[in-house]
C-alpha positions, 0 to 999 in steps of 0.5 A, spaced: 478 445 439 483 446 439 484 454 437 482 454 445 486 450 448 491 454 446 488 460 449 486 458 453 493 456 456 496 462 453 491 467 458 494 462 463 501 464 463 500 471 462 496 472 469 502 467 470 505 473 469 502 478 471 502 474 479 510 474 478 510 482 477 506 483 484 510 478 488 515 481 485 514 488 487 512 486 493 519 483 495 523 489 492 517 494 496 520 489 504 527 490 500 527 496 499 523 498 506 528 495 509 531 503 514 523 502 515 523 510 512 523 509 505 517 505 507 513 509 503 517 511 497 518 503 496 510 503 497 509 508 492 515 505 487 511 499 488 504 501 486 507 506 480 510 498 477 504 494 477 499 500 476 503 500 469 502 492 468 495 493 470 494 498 463 499 494 459 505 497 459 510 494 460 518 495 462 522 492 466 520 492 473 527 490 477 530 497 473 524 502 473 522 500 480 529 502 483 529 509 477 521 510 481 524 508 488 530 514 488 524 519 485 518 517 490 525 517 497 524 526 496 519 527 500 516 520 502 522 520 506 519 525 511 512 522 510 515 515 512 518 517 518 511 522 520 507 515 519 513 511 523 512 518 529 503 516 529 505 508 530 509 511 535 505 516 539 499 511 537 502 506 542 503 510 547 496 513 547 493 504 547 497 505 554 495 512 557 488 510 556 489 502 558 489 506 565 483 512 564 477 510 568 471 510 559 477 505 557 471 501 553 469 505 550 474 510 548 479 504 546 474 503 539 474 510 537 482 509 538 483 503 533 478 506 529 482 513 527 488 508 526 484 505 521 482 511 518 490 513 518 493 507 515 488 507 509 489 515 508 497 513 508 496 508 504 492 512 499 496 518 499 502 512 497 497 510 492 496 518 490 503 520 489 504 513 485 498 515 479 497 522 482 499 528 484 508 527 485 507 531 490 506 529 498 502 535 502 497 535 496 497 527 496 495 528 503 490 531 502 487 528 496 488 522 498 484 525 505 478 527 499 478 521 496 476 516 503 472 520 505 468 523 499 468 514 496 467 511 503 467 503 500 473 504 497 475 506 503 472 500 506 476 496 501 482 498 502 482 497 510 479 489 508 486 489 504 490 492 509 487 487 514 487 481 510 494 483 509 497 485 516 492 477 517 496 474 512 503 476 515 500 475 522 499 466 521 505 466 517 511 471 517 514 469 512 509 473 507 512 479 509 516 478 503 510 478 498 504 481 500 506 489 500 505 487 493 498 485 492 496 491 498 500 495 492 495 492 487 489 493 491 490 500 493 491 502 485 486 498 483 480 502 488 484 509 487 479 514 483 483 517 478 482 511 473 
């Protein structure tokens, strides 16, 4: 009976360590995302760190995160800039659609397209982190993967929606929510 108590305590502590790594990764992603266009490489570094932790590869999270961030920033900054342009175009489209006849039908279609785009963008970061480091090939792979297995895309969309909801309810969570979101992206990935 004593051995079982010690075993539970060890498992509990190991789980707490994984949880703290997830929150630390989220904090590092938030810190590296301050210039906004670096959000994609920061998210890639967070996904890569949590993927290593998921597979039992123990390395210092702080140092490996920044090395992964520098490596992903080479192609990730243009990708982040493209995502930022897409968000601005989406906001403009929403304003244009609001003034058009038939806006009731166009607005939901536009939101569905935006959700698909966000899922593909997050999946692209995950593909770069765990698979192909070339951003262009990763975009194609993420789109194919999302179309081939829509259930995983729906799970990832639910995780993104939950992250947005949590930040809306408690804005301070924006500092750590990227960690659990990166874990969700890695967990729904299709390569392993």
